[in-house]
N, C-alpha and C positions, 0 to 999 in steps of 0.2 A: 397558816405555816410561813414561817420565816424563809430566811436566805436557805437555798442547798446549792453546795458546790462538793467538786471532786478536788481530791488531791491525793498523794501519797504521803502515808505517817508512818513513824517506826513502830512495830508490831509492841516492842515495848513499853509506848505511851497509848496503846488500849486497854481497858480495864470491862471487865463482866458486869453489867448492870445489876446491881442488890435485888434489883424485885424480876429477876429473870427466873421465870418458875420452869422452864423447859433445861432439863440436866442432861448429858450425856456419855455415854458409858463407854469404856474404853473400846471396844468393838469398833462402835461407830464413826472414833474419832479416829481409831487405826484406817477402817475404811475411806474415811476420807482424806486421810493424806495419804493413805495409797495412789487414790485418785488423784488427787493435786499434784503429784511428784508426777505419775506417770502424762495423766495431759496437760493442764495447766492451770494456775490460778485464775477464774474468772468470773467473779461476783465480789463485788465490793463491799467492806464492812459499813454498815453506818453507824452511826455512831454522833454523839453530839460534840460539840467544838471540844468540849472538855478530854474527850478521848471516851467516854463512857460510851459500850457499846449497847446500839438498843437492836440492832439484828446481824450476826453472824457468830455468833457466840463461837457454835462448833466449827465454824471456820478456821478461827483464831485459835481453840484446841489444835488443832490439827496441825496448824504453820507453827505453834511452840513445838508440838509431835517431832514436827522433819526437821526443824532445830536443833533440837537437841539431841536428833541422834544424827546430828552431823550432818545432814544432806543440803547440797549447796539450794539455793535461791531458786523454787520453779519458778517457770516461764509465768510471765503475770506478777513476778513481785519483783519487786527492784533490789540492787546491790544494799546491803546494810538491813534485809527483812525490811522494807517499806513496802507495805501494802497498798492498794490503792481503796481512799474510803470515801464514802459520802456523808459530807459532814452536813447536818440538818439543825436548823434550830427553830427549834417550838417550844410550843408550851407546855408545864406540866401535862394536862389534858391530851394533847398530841402526844407525847412521848409514850404515855404509858399504850395510846392507840395503837405506835407503830413498833412498840415493845411486843403488844399482845398479836397484830398480826404477821409479825415476822418471824415469830415465836409459838406459831397453834400448841395449845391445848394435846398431848397425848390421843385423847379420845377425837380430835378434829382432823387425825390424818387418817 
């Protein structure tokens, strides 16, 4: 794997991966949004340099929900809805491995 760096990125610059098979229902997203609002945002979104998400699709949806409901940025998120991200430079094969391991199939949970 290539370089890995941590940085804050605007929520609007992050996009779901087109090959992410894991879907997140409204109840799951609402529950996660409540937990983030009450406790804090603690896990970085894993993304490629172009902002394509490899891990953290549900967290992104939960943050979008909080923002849409006019909540203030939760602890762990910077002003302007800038979220912690782990940016990874990787090959296409490594990308799929990260996508698969961070987003397990439902039968693996």
